[in-house]
C-alpha positions as CSV (number, residue, x, y, z in Angstrom):
1,M,0.3,0.1,0.2
2,V,2.6,2.4,0.7
3,F,4.3,1.7,-2.8
4,E,1.1,1.7,-4.5
5,S,1.2,4.9,-6.2
6,F,4.9,4.3,-7.6
7,T,4.8,0.8,-8.7
8,F,1.2,1.4,-10.3
9,G,3.1,4.3,-11.9
10,L,5.9,1.9,-13.7
11,L,3.0,0.1,-14.9
12,S,1.1,2.9,-16.2
13,N,1.9,2.6,-19.7
14,T,1.9,-1.1,-20.0
15,Q,-0.2,-3.0,-22.2
16,L,-1.7,-5.0,-19.4
17,P,-5.1,-5.5,-18.1
18,Y,-6.1,-4.6,-14.8
19,V,-6.0,-7.8,-13.1
20,Q,-2.4,-8.6,-14.1
21,K,-1.3,-4.9,-13.6
22,D,-2.7,-5.4,-10.2
23,A,-0.6,-8.3,-9.6
24,Y,2.4,-7.3,-10.9
25,S,2.4,-4.0,-8.9
26,Y,2.0,-6.0,-5.8
27,A,4.7,-8.3,-7.0
28,I,7.1,-5.7,-7.2
29,E,5.7,-4.2,-3.9
30,A,7.0,-7.3,-2.3
31,V,10.7,-7.0,-3.6
32,I,10.6,-3.6,-2.8
33,F,9.8,-5.0,0.6
34,A,12.3,-7.3,0.5
35,L,15.3,-5.0,-0.2
36,I,14.2,-2.6,2.9
37,F,14.1,-5.8,5.0
38,F,17.7,-7.1,3.5
39,I,19.7,-4.0,3.9
40,P,19.5,-4.2,7.6
41,A,19.5,-8.1,8.0
42,I,23.2,-7.5,6.4
43,L,23.8,-5.1,8.9
44,C,22.9,-7.1,12.1
45,K,24.6,-9.6,10.7
46,Y,28.1,-7.7,10.2
47,V,27.9,-6.2,13.6
48,G,26.8,-9.3,15.2
49,H,30.1,-10.7,14.0
50,S,32.2,-7.9,14.8
51,L,30.9,-7.9,18.4
52,I,31.7,-11.7,19.0
53,K,34.9,-11.7,17.0
54,K,36.0,-9.1,20.3
55,R,35.4,-11.3,23.1
56,G,37.8,-14.3,23.9
57,Q,37.3,-17.7,23.5
58,K,37.6,-20.4,25.9
59,P,39.3,-23.7,24.8
60,T,38.4,-26.7,25.6
61,T,39.6,-29.7,27.0
62,S,38.7,-32.4,24.4
63,M,39.2,-29.5,21.5
64,R,42.2,-28.2,22.3
65,A,44.3,-29.9,19.5
66,Y,41.8,-28.6,17.3
67,E,42.0,-24.8,18.5
68,P,44.1,-23.2,15.7
69,L,42.2,-24.9,13.5
70,L,38.8,-23.6,14.7
71,Q,39.5,-20.2,15.0
72,D,41.6,-20.1,11.3
73,D,39.0,-19.0,8.7
74,E,41.3,-19.0,5.6
75,Y,42.7,-22.6,5.8
76,E,42.6,-24.4,2.5
77,D,42.3,-27.7,1.6
78,E,45.5,-28.8,0.9
79,H,46.5,-27.2,4.5
80,L,44.3,-29.1,6.1
81,M,45.3,-32.2,4.1
82,A,48.8,-31.8,5.4
83,S,48.3,-31.0,8.4
84,Q,47.6,-34.9,8.3
85,I,44.6,-34.4,11.3
86,E,42.5,-37.7,11.4
87,C,39.1,-35.6,12.3
88,D,36.9,-38.1,14.0
89,I,35.6,-36.5,16.8
90,P,31.7,-37.5,17.3
91,F,29.2,-34.3,16.6
92,Q,27.9,-34.7,20.1
93,E,31.7,-33.1,21.2
94,L,31.4,-30.6,18.9
95,K,28.0,-29.7,20.1
96,D,29.5,-29.3,23.7
97,F,32.2,-27.0,22.2
98,M,29.7,-24.6,20.5
99,R,27.6,-24.7,23.6
100,E,30.5,-23.8,25.9
101,K,31.4,-21.2,23.6
102,R,28.1,-19.7,23.3
103,M,29.1,-18.9,26.9
104,F,31.6,-16.7,26.2
105,Q,30.3,-15.2,23.1
106,S,29.1,-11.3,23.1
107,L,25.4,-11.5,24.1
108,L,24.4,-8.2,22.5
109,G,26.3,-10.0,19.4
110,R,24.2,-12.7,19.4
111,R,20.9,-10.8,19.9
112,F,22.1,-8.8,16.1
113,L,22.6,-12.4,15.0
114,F,19.1,-13.3,16.3
115,A,17.9,-10.3,14.4
116,S,19.2,-10.7,11.2
117,E,17.8,-14.4,11.1
118,I,14.6,-12.9,11.5
119,L,15.1,-10.0,9.0
120,E,16.3,-13.0,6.8
121,I,12.9,-14.8,7.4
122,I,10.8,-11.5,6.4
123,V,13.0,-11.3,3.2
124,L,12.5,-14.8,2.5
125,L,8.7,-14.8,2.8
126,C,8.5,-11.1,0.3
127,L,10.0,-12.8,-2.0
128,A,8.2,-15.9,-2.0
129,I,4.9,-14.4,-2.1
130,V,5.7,-13.4,-5.7
131,P,5.3,-16.3,-7.0
132,S,1.6,-16.8,-5.3
133,V,0.5,-13.2,-6.3
134,L,1.3,-13.8,-9.8
135,S,-0.2,-17.6,-10.4
136,S,-3.3,-16.4,-8.1
137,V,-4.5,-14.1,-11.0
138,G,-3.9,-17.2,-13.6
139,I,-0.6,-15.2,-15.1
140,F,0.6,-19.3,-14.6
141,S,-0.8,-22.4,-13.4
142,V,-1.0,-23.1,-9.3
143,A,1.3,-25.9,-9.8
144,F,3.8,-23.9,-11.7
145,G,3.1,-21.8,-8.8
146,M,4.0,-23.7,-6.1
147,F,6.9,-24.9,-7.6
148,L,8.8,-22.0,-8.3
149,T,8.1,-21.2,-4.7
150,L,9.8,-24.0,-3.7
151,V,12.8,-23.9,-5.3
152,F,13.2,-20.1,-4.3
153,L,12.2,-21.1,-0.4
154,V,14.8,-24.4,-0.8
155,I,17.6,-22.0,-2.2
156,T,16.8,-19.0,0.6
157,T,16.2,-21.7,3.0
158,T,19.7,-23.3,2.7
159,M,20.9,-19.6,3.0
160,I,20.0,-19.6,6.3
161,M,20.3,-23.0,7.9
162,R,23.9,-22.5,6.9
163,S,24.9,-19.8,9.0
164,F,23.9,-22.5,11.8
165,C,27.0,-24.1,11.1
166,P,29.7,-21.8,12.5
167,R,32.2,-20.4,10.8
168,E,35.0,-22.6,13.1
169,L,33.2,-25.7,12.0
170,K,33.2,-25.0,8.3
171,N,36.7,-25.4,8.2
172,L,37.0,-28.5,9.9
173,V,34.2,-29.8,7.9
174,K,36.4,-29.2,4.6
175,V,39.0,-31.9,6.1
176,K,38.2,-34.4,3.4
177,R,39.3,-37.4,5.8
178,F,36.7,-36.5,8.0
179,K,34.3,-39.0,9.3
180,N,31.1,-38.0,8.7
181,F,31.6,-37.3,5.2
182,R,32.5,-39.3,2.1
183,Q,35.4,-37.5,0.2
184,S,33.3,-36.7,-2.9
185,R,30.6,-35.1,-0.9
186,P,30.0,-30.8,-2.0
187,Q,30.9,-28.7,0.8
188,L,27.5,-27.2,0.8
189,F,26.1,-30.9,1.8
190,K,28.9,-31.2,4.5
191,E,27.7,-27.9,6.0
192,L,24.4,-28.8,6.0
193,Y,24.5,-31.8,7.9
194,C,26.6,-29.9,10.6
195,S,24.0,-27.7,10.6
196,F,21.2,-30.1,11.2
197,K,23.7,-32.1,13.6
198,L,23.5,-28.9,15.5
199,E,20.4,-27.6,15.5
200,P,18.2,-30.0,14.8
201,V,15.0,-28.4,16.1
202,R,15.5,-25.2,14.0
203,C,16.2,-26.9,10.7
204,Y,13.1,-29.5,11.4
205,S,10.8,-26.9,11.7
206,I,12.2,-24.8,9.2
207,F,12.3,-27.2,6.4
208,A,8.4,-28.6,8.0
209,L,7.8,-24.3,7.3
210,V,8.8,-24.4,3.4
211,L,6.8,-27.5,2.5
212,L,3.7,-26.5,4.2
213,Y,4.4,-22.5,3.0
214,T,4.7,-23.9,-0.7
215,I,1.6,-25.8,-0.7
216,S,-0.6,-24.2,1.2
217,V,0.0,-20.2,0.1
218,P,-0.5,-21.0,-4.0
219,L,-3.5,-23.0,-2.7
220,M,-5.1,-20.2,-0.4
221,T,-4.5,-16.9,-2.7
222,Q,-5.6,-18.7,-5.9
223,K,-8.5,-17.3,-8.2
224,S,-7.5,-14.1,-6.4
225,C,-10.1,-11.1,-7.1
226,L,-9.0,-7.3,-6.6
227,A,-12.5,-5.3,-6.8
228,Y,-13.1,-1.8,-6.5
229,Y,-15.6,-0.4,-4.0
230,E,-16.7,-3.3,-2.4
231,P,-16.0,-3.6,1.2
232,K,-18.8,-6.3,2.3
233,T,-16.2,-8.9,0.9
234,G,-12.7,-9.1,1.1
235,T,-10.1,-7.1,3.0
236,A,-8.9,-3.7,2.3
237,Y,-5.6,-3.2,0.4
238,G,-5.2,0.5,-0.9
239,A,-8.2,1.0,-3.0
240,F,-8.9,-2.7,-3.7
241,Y,-10.4,-5.6,-1.6
242,I,-8.8,-8.5,-2.1
243,S,-10.4,-12.0,-1.9
244,T,-9.7,-15.3,-2.8
245,A,-11.3,-18.8,-3.2
246,F,-10.2,-19.7,0.5
247,S,-11.4,-16.8,1.7
248,R,-14.9,-17.0,-0.2
249,W,-15.1,-20.0,0.9
250,I,-14.8,-19.4,4.5
251,S,-17.0,-15.4,4.3
252,L,-19.4,-16.3,2.0
253,P,-22.3,-19.1,1.7
254,Q,-23.0,-21.1,-1.4
255,I,-23.8,-18.6,-4.2
256,C,-26.8,-21.0,-5.7
257,P,-27.4,-23.9,-3.9
258,D,-28.3,-27.1,-5.4
259,G,-32.3,-27.2,-7.0
260,K,-32.2,-23.4,-6.2
261,I,-32.2,-20.2,-8.4
262,C,-30.2,-17.2,-6.9
263,H,-31.1,-14.4,-9.8
264,I,-33.8,-14.2,-12.2
265,Y,-33.3,-10.4,-14.6
266,S,-34.1,-9.8,-18.1
267,T,-32.5,-8.5,-20.7
268,L,-33.5,-6.7,-24.3
269,A,-33.0,-8.3,-27.6
270,E,-33.1,-5.9,-30.9
271,D,-37.2,-5.6,-30.8
272,A,-38.1,-4.9,-27.2
273,S,-41.9,-5.2,-27.7
274,T,-41.9,-8.6,-29.3
275,S,-38.7,-10.2,-27.3
276,V,-37.3,-10.7,-24.4
277,I,-34.3,-12.6,-22.8
278,L,-35.1,-14.3,-19.8
279,N,-31.9,-14.5,-17.6
280,V,-31.9,-17.4,-14.5
281,H,-28.9,-18.4,-12.7
282,T,-29.2,-22.0,-10.7
283,G,-26.9,-24.6,-9.0
284,L,-25.0,-26.9,-10.5
285,D,-27.6,-29.7,-10.6
286,V,-29.8,-27.3,-12.8
287,T,-28.5,-28.4,-16.4
288,T,-31.2,-27.3,-18.1
289,L,-34.3,-25.4,-17.5
290,E,-37.5,-24.6,-19.5
291,A,-39.4,-21.3,-19.5
292,N,-43.6,-21.9,-19.3
293,Y,-45.4,-18.9,-19.9
294,D,-48.2,-17.2,-21.6
295,T,-50.0,-13.5,-20.8
296,R,-50.9,-13.0,-17.5
297,S,-54.8,-12.6,-18.4
298,E,-54.8,-15.9,-20.5
299,Y,-53.2,-17.7,-17.3
300,E,-55.8,-16.4,-15.2
301,A,-58.4,-17.4,-18.1
302,N,-57.5,-20.9,-18.6
303,N,-57.2,-21.9,-14.7
304,K,-53.5,-21.0,-14.5
305,V,-52.5,-23.3,-17.1
306,L,-49.5,-21.9,-19.1
307,A,-49.4,-22.7,-22.7
308,M,-46.3,-22.0,-24.3
309,K,-42.7,-23.3,-23.7
310,Q,-39.6,-22.5,-24.4
311,T,-36.0,-23.9,-23.3
312,G,-33.1,-21.6,-24.1
313,L,-29.1,-21.4,-23.7
314,D,-27.9,-23.7,-20.7
315,L,-24.4,-22.6,-19.5
316,K,-22.2,-24.0,-17.1
317,I,-19.9,-21.0,-15.7
318,D,-16.9,-22.9,-13.4
319,L,-15.8,-20.2,-11.4
320,D,-14.8,-21.7,-7.1
321,S,-16.7,-23.8,-5.2
322,T,-18.6,-21.1,-3.6
323,G,-19.5,-19.2,-7.1
324,S,-19.7,-22.2,-9.4
325,R,-23.3,-21.8,-11.5
326,Y,-25.4,-22.6,-14.4
327,M,-26.8,-19.4,-16.1
328,H,-30.1,-20.1,-18.4
329,S,-30.6,-17.9,-20.8
330,I,-34.1,-18.4,-22.7
331,F,-35.0,-16.2,-25.6
332,L,-38.7,-15.4,-26.1
333,T,-40.0,-14.1,-29.2
334,N,-43.3,-13.3,-30.9
335,L,-45.1,-11.7,-28.0
336,T,-47.5,-9.5,-28.1
337,P,-46.6,-5.6,-27.6
338,A,-47.6,-3.7,-23.9
339,T,-48.3,-6.8,-22.6
340,D,-48.1,-8.1,-19.1
341,Y,-46.7,-11.8,-19.4
342,Y,-46.2,-14.7,-16.4
343,V,-43.9,-17.0,-16.4
344,Q,-42.5,-20.4,-14.6
345,F,-39.4,-21.5,-14.7
346,V,-39.5,-25.7,-14.8
347,S,-36.4,-28.3,-14.4
348,N,-37.1,-32.3,-14.4
349,G,-40.9,-31.4,-13.6
350,K,-40.4,-29.5,-10.7
351,I,-41.0,-25.3,-10.7
352,L,-38.1,-23.8,-9.2
353,G,-39.3,-20.0,-9.3
354,D,-41.9,-17.6,-11.4
355,A,-41.8,-14.4,-12.8
356,N,-43.6,-11.5,-14.3
357,F,-42.6,-9.1,-16.9
358,T,-44.2,-6.6,-19.5
359,T,-43.2,-6.4,-23.2
360,F,-42.9,-2.6,-24.2
361,P,-45.4,-0.6,-26.7
362,S,-44.6,-0.9,-30.3
363,E,-43.5,2.6,-32.2
364,E,-47.6,3.6,-33.2
365,M,-49.1,2.8,-29.3
366,E,-49.0,5.6,-27.0
367,K,-47.8,4.7,-23.9
368,D,-45.0,6.5,-21.5
369,I,-41.9,5.1,-20.7
370,V,-40.1,5.4,-17.9
371,M,-35.9,5.1,-17.8
372,V,-33.5,5.4,-15.3
373,V,-30.0,6.2,-16.9
374,G,-26.8,6.8,-14.8
375,G,-23.0,5.3,-15.3
376,D,-20.2,4.2,-12.8
377,S,-21.8,2.7,-10.5
378,S,-20.2,0.2,-7.9
379,G,-21.9,-2.0,-5.3
380,N,-21.9,0.9,-2.3
381,E,-23.8,2.2,0.0
382,I,-24.5,5.7,-2.3
383,A,-25.2,3.5,-5.7
384,T,-27.9,0.9,-3.3
385,A,-29.3,3.9,-2.1
386,F,-30.2,5.3,-5.8
387,I,-31.7,1.9,-6.4
388,K,-34.2,2.0,-3.3
389,E,-35.0,5.2,-4.5
390,L,-36.1,3.9,-7.9
391,R,-39.2,2.4,-6.3
392,N,-41.1,5.9,-6.3
393,Y,-40.5,6.1,-9.9
394,N,-41.7,2.8,-11.4
395,P,-38.8,2.6,-13.7
396,D,-39.9,0.3,-16.8
397,V,-36.1,-0.2,-18.4
398,I,-32.5,0.8,-16.7
399,L,-29.8,1.7,-18.7
400,V,-25.8,1.7,-17.0
401,G,-23.2,3.1,-19.3
402,G,-19.8,0.8,-17.9
403,D,-18.0,0.6,-14.6
404,I,-20.9,-1.0,-13.2
405,V,-19.5,-3.3,-10.6
406,Y,-15.9,-2.3,-10.4
407,D,-14.7,-6.2,-11.0
408,N,-12.0,-5.4,-13.4
409,G,-13.5,-8.1,-15.9
410,D,-12.0,-10.4,-13.5
411,Q,-14.5,-13.7,-13.4
412,D,-13.0,-14.3,-9.7
413,C,-14.9,-11.3,-8.6
414,Y,-18.5,-12.8,-9.3
415,Y,-19.8,-11.9,-6.4
416,C,-19.8,-8.2,-7.0
417,W,-22.1,-9.0,-10.0
418,D,-24.5,-11.0,-7.5
419,Y,-24.1,-8.3,-4.5
420,Y,-25.3,-5.9,-7.4
421,L,-28.0,-8.2,-9.1
422,D,-29.4,-8.9,-5.8
423,Q,-30.2,-4.5,-5.6
424,F,-32.1,-5.5,-8.7
425,D,-33.8,-8.7,-7.5
426,A,-35.4,-6.8,-4.7
427,L,-36.3,-3.9,-6.7
428,N,-38.0,-5.9,-9.5
429,K,-40.0,-8.1,-6.2
430,H,-41.4,-4.7,-5.7
431,R,-42.2,-3.4,-8.6
432,G,-43.7,-6.7,-9.3
433,K,-42.0,-7.6,-12.3
434,L,-38.7,-7.5,-14.3
435,I,-37.4,-4.3,-14.9
436,P,-34.8,-5.3,-17.9
437,L,-31.4,-4.2,-17.9
438,I,-29.2,-2.2,-20.3
439,L,-25.4,-2.3,-19.8
440,A,-22.7,-0.8,-21.7
441,F,-18.8,-1.8,-21.4
442,G,-16.5,0.4,-19.5
443,N,-12.8,-0.3,-18.8
444,H,-13.5,-1.9,-15.0
445,D,-16.0,-4.1,-16.7
446,V,-13.5,-5.4,-19.5
447,G,-10.1,-4.9,-17.5
448,L,-8.3,-2.6,-19.7
449,D,-7.1,0.8,-19.5
450,D,-8.4,3.7,-22.4
451,G,-8.7,2.0,-25.4
452,Q,-6.6,-0.7,-25.1
453,L,-7.6,-3.7,-27.1
454,L,-5.2,-6.2,-26.3
455,G,-4.4,-8.5,-23.1
456,V,-8.1,-10.0,-22.7
457,D,-10.5,-12.5,-23.5
458,P,-13.5,-10.4,-24.6
459,Y,-15.7,-13.7,-23.8
460,Q,-14.4,-13.7,-20.0
461,N,-15.4,-11.2,-18.2
462,N,-18.6,-11.4,-16.3
463,L,-20.5,-8.7,-17.8
464,M,-20.4,-10.5,-21.4
465,L,-20.5,-14.1,-19.4
466,F,-23.8,-12.7,-17.4
467,L,-25.7,-10.4,-19.5
468,P,-26.7,-11.3,-23.1
469,Q,-27.7,-8.0,-25.2
470,H,-29.2,-9.0,-28.7
471,S,-30.5,-12.6,-30.6
472,N,-28.0,-14.6,-32.3
473,F,-29.7,-13.0,-36.0
474,D,-30.9,-16.3,-37.1
475,L,-34.3,-15.3,-38.3
476,K,-35.3,-19.3,-37.9
477,N,-34.3,-19.8,-34.7
478,P,-33.7,-16.5,-32.6
479,R,-32.1,-17.6,-29.2
480,A,-29.3,-16.0,-27.4
481,P,-25.8,-16.2,-28.7
482,L,-22.8,-18.1,-27.3
483,P,-20.5,-15.7,-25.4
484,E,-18.4,-16.2,-27.8
485,N,-20.7,-14.7,-30.1
486,R,-21.7,-11.8,-28.4
487,K,-21.0,-8.2,-29.5
488,S,-19.9,-5.0,-27.0
489,Y,-22.5,-2.7,-29.2
490,F,-26.4,-3.5,-29.9
491,Y,-29.4,-1.5,-30.5
492,K,-32.3,-2.0,-29.0
493,K,-36.2,-0.7,-30.4
494,I,-38.3,0.8,-27.1
495,G,-41.5,1.8,-28.2
496,N,-41.3,5.3,-30.1
497,M,-37.4,5.1,-29.1
498,L,-33.9,3.9,-30.6
499,H,-31.3,3.1,-28.6
500,M,-27.7,2.4,-29.4
501,S,-25.7,1.1,-27.1
502,L,-21.7,1.6,-28.0
503,D,-17.7,0.6,-27.5
504,T,-15.3,2.9,-27.0
505,G,-12.8,1.0,-27.8
506,Y,-12.5,-1.6,-24.9
507,L,-13.5,-4.8,-27.1
508,T,-14.5,-3.5,-30.6
509,E,-12.5,-0.1,-32.4
510,Y,-14.9,2.9,-32.3
511,N,-14.3,3.1,-36.1
512,G,-14.5,0.6,-38.9
513,K,-17.3,-2.0,-38.4
514,Q,-19.1,-0.4,-35.5
515,L,-18.9,3.1,-37.0
516,Q,-20.6,1.5,-40.3
517,W,-23.0,-0.2,-38.5
518,L,-23.9,3.0,-36.6
519,Q,-24.4,4.6,-39.6
520,N,-26.6,1.9,-41.1
521,T,-28.5,1.2,-38.2
522,A,-29.3,5.1,-37.4
523,K,-30.8,5.2,-41.0
524,Q,-32.8,2.1,-41.2
525,F,-35.0,3.8,-37.9
526,P,-35.9,7.4,-39.5
527,T,-39.2,8.3,-37.4
528,L,-37.5,7.1,-34.0
529,A,-36.4,9.2,-31.3
530,K,-32.8,8.1,-31.1
531,F,-30.7,7.8,-28.4
532,A,-26.6,6.6,-27.9
533,N,-25.1,5.4,-24.6
534,Y,-21.3,4.8,-24.1
535,H,-18.4,5.3,-21.2
536,V,-15.6,7.6,-22.1
537,P,-17.2,10.7,-23.1
538,I,-16.3,12.9,-26.4
539,I,-17.1,16.1,-24.6
540,P,-16.3,15.8,-20.8
541,A,-17.1,17.4,-17.9
542,C,-13.9,18.7,-16.8
543,F,-10.6,19.9,-18.8
544,Y,-12.7,20.0,-21.9
545,N,-10.8,23.0,-24.3
546,P,-10.4,21.5,-27.6
547,H,-7.6,24.4,-28.4
548,V,-5.8,22.9,-24.9
549,Y,-6.4,19.4,-24.9
550,G,-7.1,18.6,-28.4
551,E,-10.4,17.0,-30.0
552,D,-11.9,13.5,-29.8
553,P,-10.9,11.4,-32.5
554,R,-14.8,10.3,-32.2
555,M,-15.8,13.9,-33.0
556,E,-14.8,13.5,-36.9
557,S,-16.6,9.4,-36.5
558,W,-19.5,9.3,-34.4
559,V,-20.7,13.2,-34.1
560,P,-21.6,13.5,-37.5
561,V,-23.6,10.5,-37.5
562,F,-25.4,11.9,-34.5
563,E,-26.2,14.8,-36.0
564,E,-26.6,14.2,-39.3
565,N,-29.5,11.1,-38.0
566,K,-30.7,13.9,-35.2
567,F,-30.2,11.7,-32.2
568,M,-31.7,13.5,-29.3
569,G,-29.7,12.8,-25.8
570,V,-26.0,10.7,-25.7
571,F,-25.3,9.6,-22.6
572,E,-21.5,9.7,-21.4
573,N,-19.7,8.6,-18.5
574,H,-16.5,7.6,-17.0
575,V,-15.7,11.0,-15.3
576,H,-17.7,10.6,-12.7
577,L,-19.1,14.1,-12.7
578,F,-22.2,16.0,-13.5
579,K,-23.1,17.7,-16.7
580,R,-25.8,18.2,-19.3
581,T,-24.7,20.3,-22.4
582,K,-27.1,22.8,-24.6
583,P,-28.4,21.3,-27.6
584,L,-25.2,21.1,-29.7
585,R,-24.1,20.8,-33.7
586,F,-20.5,21.0,-34.3
587,G,-21.3,20.7,-38.1
588,G,-23.2,23.4,-38.3
589,G,-26.3,22.8,-40.8
590,E,-30.1,23.0,-39.6
591,G,-31.4,21.1,-36.2
592,P,-32.1,21.6,-32.9
593,G,-28.8,19.9,-32.0
594,V,-27.8,16.7,-29.8
595,V,-27.9,16.9,-26.2
596,Y,-25.0,15.2,-24.1
597,I,-25.5,14.0,-20.7
598,G,-23.4,12.3,-18.1
599,D,-21.2,12.1,-16.7
600,G,-21.4,8.9,-15.1
601,A,-21.7,9.2,-11.3
602,W,-24.2,6.7,-9.7
603,G,-22.3,5.3,-7.0
604,I,-18.2,6.5,-7.2
605,N,-17.6,9.6,-5.3
606,P,-17.5,12.6,-7.7
607,E,-14.6,13.8,-9.3
608,D,-12.8,17.6,-7.6
609,C,-11.2,18.4,-11.3
610,Y,-13.3,21.5,-11.3
611,N,-10.9,23.0,-8.6
612,D,-8.0,22.6,-11.0
613,D,-9.3,23.4,-14.4
614,P,-9.5,27.1,-15.0
615,N,-10.8,26.7,-18.4
616,R,-13.9,25.3,-16.4
617,N,-16.7,25.7,-19.6
618,I,-14.7,28.0,-21.4
619,T,-16.4,26.7,-24.3
620,G,-19.5,28.0,-22.8
621,V,-21.0,24.3,-24.2
622,F,-22.6,23.4,-20.5
623,A,-26.0,24.4,-19.6
624,K,-25.2,23.2,-16.2
625,M,-22.1,20.6,-14.6
626,G,-21.1,19.9,-11.4
627,N,-19.7,17.6,-9.3
628,M,-22.5,15.1,-7.3
629,N,-24.1,11.4,-7.3
630,H,-26.9,11.7,-9.5
631,I,-29.2,9.4,-11.9
632,W,-31.1,10.4,-14.5
633,I,-35.2,9.7,-14.9
634,L,-36.1,10.1,-18.7
635,K,-40.2,10.2,-19.3
636,I,-40.7,9.2,-22.9
637,S,-43.8,9.9,-24.2
638,K,-45.3,10.2,-27.8
639,D,-44.5,13.8,-28.5
640,T,-41.6,14.5,-25.6
641,V,-38.5,13.2,-23.6
642,E,-38.2,14.7,-20.0
643,Y,-35.5,14.8,-18.8
644,N,-34.6,14.9,-14.4
645,A,-31.4,14.7,-12.8
646,L,-31.9,12.8,-9.4
647,N,-28.7,13.5,-6.5
648,K,-27.9,11.0,-3.8
649,D,-30.8,12.7,-1.7
650,G,-33.7,11.6,-3.6
651,A,-34.2,15.7,-5.2
652,I,-34.2,16.5,-8.7
653,F,-31.8,19.2,-9.0
654,D,-31.9,19.9,-12.9
655,T,-34.8,19.3,-15.9
656,Y,-35.0,19.3,-19.3
657,S,-37.5,18.5,-22.2
658,Q,-37.7,17.9,-26.2
659,K,-39.9,17.8,-28.3
660,I,-39.7,14.5,-30.0
661,A,-41.3,16.0,-33.7
662,D,-38.2,18.5,-33.9
663,Y,-35.6,15.6,-34.1
664,R,-37.7,13.3,-36.8
665,S,-35.4,12.9,-39.8
């Protein structure tokens, strides 16, 4: 923690996922701490030996003949061989000699030597944790981490145990005719043998600790999660809360027990008036799931018999013993617009759970839609308070513009999503039906810094796994797509509105095929009120001055599409501030202009960069801005869109409205 900013600074420009960057950072910290303790260890050892040398040594009767040999640290093997000494002294006599010798050594010197041994052990533990840290996040396997740990510990503990054999006896065991060793035995083995004979308890204790550490630490640190802003689970370390498979096994209950449903929530495909994706998490024993469903009116009229059935995508998600589960995504299509439905989830003839949902109206229907918009949420108390406040607004759909639970794209942080989905389970229960979620991808969802495209598997982050947000585009057999076929950008027709979720360069380049898709899709629906949502803002609420800081490249790619196709609102995030721009047209021409709304402060503490920005709103594009937590409540009717900004106290502090007729192409 002390060197966190320093180590992160070293890695700030590296093309690494957050998880690996964090692991390398902590490994560097461990090495730094090892070096810090290594220096006083060397000094203590030097001072200790110096103090001991100043005290005289009392020769013993049994060892008197060998006193010159024992006191001379510089004898060579040839000199010892020439002395023709038959070193047949039993080790018990050697131990007696060393015990008697210690009585005449400097007490202060011995304490310095003891301190050096303690510091060496601390150095050892700091360095030995490095393989465990790197294996815990999958940089290499746990087995390889154990091997590296064992190799390192054997080398370093050997160096420590050699010190148990005093330097005087190290000269003695150099005699090749010494009776306890064969002539060809290496000197290291002789010295270790000497150490084990003189200090058997200490040596065997260290050996046992090495084996215990080698096995237990890599196992206990495997599947580590380094999540931001999730204090309910894990140990705080700097900005992170760290947990492992072992700590989660101790502290968390089984997330999805056998035979149970742990989450039910819905996402949307392309046409929200005639289709829906129902997502259900179950225990590992529920390998298949069937949805029996019908309209609520038909269900009540037909003696509570459900006429329609549908199976879906059954996906086993292997996490750890606490979080592993089956996820079932059931795609329902050919539904009736603006209609209440009831569904039961059945496995092997047993009803495991049920839910209600309502399809959205078609474009020509006159029915209001309430949409919640925000970003940079997390599962902290502020975000949770906002979700509870939504009970007063009866939302029909909830949109989050990235950085949702701050799990850094790490599957082992699954529990962050479980906490988050629990909040919506409660909201759905209060609302009496499923409220669909639309979630964009942010840097903390995929585990990458801005604009990085390499280094992560885009299909292994929990957002991609848990939330299918488009169909498989198979008109004959529409279903939820497999994870490897899912995209990070998609559109939804919701009543008289077209909503487009975009990827600001994390998993898909912002230009190229995504830009072409944006242009084609926007032109395909000229009569719909158009909105876009993405993570990194084109017009950030802080430090926006193109003449000073340069222009975002999307100003020349996305913005012309927004203006040409008369987008009403664009929702931006990432900066953790509040903003609403004036209606803007950077390309000139006629039209009311696009309003940019943001900047992602649902739960995360707002930034304070306003105090450091000398050019705040120097361009004059912002109608209102500030640094407060907020979400937006939008009411979309046949003719108008009303925007209401809600603060964490539940008060509306900004309002704005637009006429849909002004934005029709």
